[in-house]
C-alpha positions in Angstrom: -165.3 -60.9 -159.5 -165.4 -59.8 -156.0 -166.6 -56.4 -154.9 -164.2 -54.7 -152.3 -165.7 -53.7 -149.0 -165.7 -50.8 -147.7 -163.5 -50.2 -144.9 -165.4 -49.4 -141.5 -165.3 -46.3 -139.5 -163.5 -48.4 -136.5 -161.2 -48.9 -139.3 -160.6 -45.5 -140.5 -160.5 -43.9 -137.3 -157.5 -46.0 -137.0 -155.5 -45.9 -139.2 -156.0 -42.8 -140.7 -153.6 -40.0 -140.1 -154.4 -37.8 -137.4 -152.2 -34.4 -135.9 -150.8 -36.2 -133.2 -149.2 -38.9 -135.6 -147.7 -36.0 -137.3 -146.7 -33.1 -134.8 -144.4 -33.9 -132.3 -141.4 -32.2 -130.9 -137.9 -33.5 -131.3 -138.0 -33.9 -127.5 -141.1 -36.1 -128.1 -139.5 -38.0 -130.7 -136.7 -38.8 -128.7 -139.3 -40.3 -126.1 -141.5 -42.6 -128.0 -138.4 -44.1 -130.1 -135.6 -44.3 -127.7 -136.4 -43.5 -124.3 -139.4 -45.3 -123.3 -137.8 -47.9 -121.4 -135.6 -45.6 -119.7 -138.1 -43.6 -118.1 -139.9 -46.9 -116.9 -136.6 -47.7 -115.2 -136.5 -44.0 -113.6 -139.5 -44.0 -112.7 -138.4 -47.2 -110.6 -135.6 -45.5 -108.8 -137.9 -42.5 -107.4 -140.0 -45.3 -106.2 -142.9 -44.8 -108.7 -145.3 -47.6 -110.1 -146.0 -46.7 -113.4 -148.4 -49.3 -113.7 -150.3 -48.3 -110.7 -153.6 -46.2 -110.5 -152.8 -43.0 -110.7 -149.1 -42.6 -111.2 -149.2 -39.9 -113.5 -150.2 -37.5 -111.0 -148.2 -38.6 -108.3 -145.2 -38.6 -111.2 -146.0 -34.8 -112.3 -147.1 -33.3 -108.6 -149.8 -31.4 -108.1 -149.7 -28.2 -109.8 -148.1 -25.2 -108.8 -148.3 -21.5 -108.8 -146.9 -19.0 -111.1 -143.2 -19.1 -110.6 -142.9 -16.0 -110.3 -145.1 -15.6 -107.4 -143.2 -13.5 -104.3 -141.0 -16.3 -102.2 -140.6 -15.3 -98.4 -136.4 -14.8 -97.9 -134.6 -16.4 -95.2 -134.3 -12.9 -93.5 -136.6 -10.4 -93.2 -135.9 -7.5 -95.7 -137.0 -4.3 -96.0 -136.4 -3.2 -99.7 -138.8 -3.9 -102.2 -137.3 -3.0 -105.2 -133.9 -3.3 -107.5 -132.1 -0.4 -109.6 -128.8 -2.2 -111.0 -127.0 0.6 -112.2 -124.0 -1.1 -113.9 -121.6 1.7 -115.8 -120.0 0.1 -118.4 -116.9 2.1 -119.0 -117.2 4.5 -115.9 -114.4 6.1 -114.3 -112.1 4.5 -112.6 -112.2 2.9 -108.9 -109.1 5.0 -107.8 -110.6 8.2 -108.3 -113.9 7.3 -107.1 -114.7 4.6 -104.3 -111.5 2.9 -104.2 -108.6 4.9 -102.3 -104.9 4.0 -102.9 -103.0 5.9 -100.6 -99.8 4.0 -101.7 -100.8 5.3 -105.5 -100.2 9.0 -103.8 -97.5 8.2 -102.0 -95.1 6.8 -104.5 -97.2 9.4 -107.4 -94.3 9.6 -110.3 -92.2 7.2 -108.6 -91.8 3.3 -109.0 -93.2 1.3 -106.7 -91.1 -1.2 -105.0 -90.9 -4.7 -106.7 -92.9 -3.2 -109.8 -91.6 -1.6 -112.9 -93.0 1.8 -114.0 -94.5 5.0 -112.6 -97.1 5.0 -110.0 -99.9 7.8 -111.6 -102.0 8.7 -108.2 -105.3 10.0 -108.2 -105.9 13.4 -108.6 -108.6 13.9 -106.4 -108.7 13.7 -102.6 -110.4 11.5 -100.3 -112.3 12.2 -97.2 -113.6 10.3 -94.2 -117.7 11.3 -94.1 -120.8 10.2 -91.6 -120.3 8.6 -88.3 -118.9 5.6 -90.2 -116.0 7.2 -91.6 -115.8 5.8 -95.0 -113.6 7.3 -97.6 -115.6 9.3 -100.3 -113.7 11.4 -103.4 -114.1 14.7 -103.8 -115.7 13.8 -106.6 -119.3 13.0 -105.0 -119.6 15.7 -102.1 -123.4 15.3 -102.2 -123.2 11.5 -101.7 -120.7 12.1 -98.7 -123.5 13.6 -96.9 -125.4 10.3 -97.2 -122.8 7.6 -97.0 -124.0 6.0 -93.9 -127.0 4.9 -96.0 -124.5 3.4 -98.3 -122.7 0.2 -98.6 -119.3 0.5 -100.7 -117.9 -2.8 -101.3 -114.3 -3.1 -102.1 -113.3 -6.6 -101.7 -114.0 -7.4 -105.5 -111.6 -9.0 -107.1 -110.7 -11.2 -110.7 -108.4 -13.5 -112.0 -108.5 -12.3 -115.7 -107.8 -7.8 -116.1 -109.8 -7.2 -119.1 -113.0 -5.1 -119.3 -114.9 -7.9 -121.3 -114.1 -10.4 -119.0 -114.8 -8.3 -116.1 -118.2 -6.8 -117.2 -119.3 -11.1 -117.7 -117.9 -11.3 -114.3 -119.9 -8.5 -112.7 -123.4 -9.1 -113.9 -123.3 -12.8 -113.9 -120.7 -14.1 -111.2 -118.6 -16.1 -113.8 -115.5 -15.3 -115.9 -116.2 -17.6 -119.0 -119.2 -20.0 -118.2 -122.4 -19.0 -119.2 -124.0 -18.4 -115.9 -127.5 -17.2 -114.6 -127.3 -13.0 -114.1 -127.8 -11.3 -110.9 -131.6 -10.5 -111.9 -132.5 -14.2 -113.2 -131.1 -15.3 -109.6 -133.2 -12.7 -107.6 -136.2 -13.6 -109.4 -135.5 -17.1 -109.4 -135.1 -17.0 -105.1 -137.4 -14.3 -103.9 -140.0 -13.8 -107.1 -141.9 -10.9 -107.4 -144.5 -9.0 -106.5 -145.8 -7.8 -109.4 -147.4 -10.6 -111.5 -148.4 -7.9 -114.3 -144.9 -7.2 -115.4 -141.5 -9.5 -116.3 -139.7 -10.6 -113.1 -137.1 -7.8 -114.2 -136.5 -5.2 -117.0 -133.2 -4.4 -118.5 -132.5 -0.9 -120.3 -129.9 -1.8 -122.8 -126.4 -4.0 -121.6 -125.4 -7.7 -123.6 -128.0 -10.2 -123.7 -125.5 -12.6 -121.2 -126.3 -9.7 -118.6 -129.4 -10.6 -118.3 -129.9 -14.2 -119.2 -131.0 -17.1 -117.4 -129.0 -20.1 -118.6 -129.7 -22.8 -116.8 -132.7 -21.2 -114.8 -135.9 -21.5 -116.4 -136.2 -19.1 -119.2 -139.1 -17.7 -117.3 -136.1 -16.4 -115.5 -134.6 -14.6 -118.0 -134.8 -10.6 -118.3 -136.9 -8.5 -120.7 -134.6 -6.2 -122.6 -136.4 -2.4 -123.2 -134.1 -1.2 -126.2 -134.2 3.0 -125.3 -132.3 5.4 -125.3 -132.6 9.7 -124.7 -134.7 11.3 -127.6 -136.7 8.0 -128.3 -140.1 8.1 -129.4 -142.0 6.1 -126.2 -143.9 4.0 -128.9 -140.7 2.6 -130.1 -139.5 1.7 -126.8 -141.3 -1.5 -126.9 -143.0 -2.4 -130.2 -146.8 -2.9 -131.1 -148.5 -1.9 -128.0 -150.2 0.8 -130.0 -151.3 -1.1 -133.6 -150.8 2.0 -135.9 -153.4 0.0 -138.4 -155.7 -1.1 -136.7 -157.7 0.6 -133.5 -157.6 -0.9 -130.0 -160.7 -3.2 -130.0 -159.8 -4.7 -133.3 -156.5 -5.4 -132.0 -157.5 -7.1 -128.3 -159.6 -9.4 -130.5 -156.4 -10.2 -132.4 -154.0 -10.9 -129.6 -157.1 -13.1 -128.5 -157.3 -15.4 -131.7 -153.3 -15.1 -131.2 -153.5 -16.9 -127.4 -156.5 -18.9 -128.9 -153.9 -20.8 -131.3 -151.2 -20.5 -128.5 -153.2 -22.8 -126.7 -154.6 -24.8 -129.5 -151.0 -25.5 -130.6 -149.8 -26.4 -126.9 -152.9 -29.0 -126.6 -151.2 -31.0 -129.3 -147.3 -30.2 -128.9 -145.1 -30.0 -125.7 -144.8 -26.5 -124.7 -141.2 -25.2 -125.5 -139.6 -23.9 -122.2 -138.1 -20.7 -123.8 -141.5 -19.7 -125.7 -143.6 -19.9 -122.9 -141.2 -17.5 -121.1 -141.3 -15.5 -124.0 -145.1 -15.3 -123.8 -145.5 -15.0 -120.1 -142.9 -12.1 -119.9 -144.5 -9.9 -122.9 
């Protein structure tokens, strides 16, 4: 009767399961099983020899800077910050910034070519400043600053519905999900403040701050704030109610270390990386 030989260290090293064999994302699984040869042919299309020395470095390119770093615009600008106030359900445009003389002319009468009665604004519009822009009497103080204000009266929509119009105002799209105004701004110009997210929203719907097909890094971070709200509840877990600051710092450092270990074994998830970067 022969005695079975003990496996060698090399055998154990080659045939024992490892984390690399059981931990991979769905994207990695598809790449390993069905897309390997396709990737090789794609490299040839781009003029990259996958078997050449240094091919991996050539394909990935040099390390790039923070995607949120400031970028030079095409034209010189003076503005450093943008505050976009979207007054959902605000007062009507014909009473504020969009005078309609014809409505006033036919007030209480039928407009030629249309059914129903016209309803003119109850407020008067007066030309203000050197620019002569018509401003409603609702805004007497703003009328004094009208030469420093740009009033756009060229907006239009194919669908006169509030919900669709709100999406149109914030993303430029009536139906399809598109990047929000803030996402496009950060994508094109970056941000000078590297200690804060690219842009922050206070309330509003998620699609108004979405990055859509842009990387998740450019998505807005929502701050759920309301009047009278406790400041410690605006962004949760800034102060730990159970642990002192020193212990909380150690906990955060440990979480970062675990995240780095996780990223070393798995392909980085874009949405998760964007979330970590934002916070």
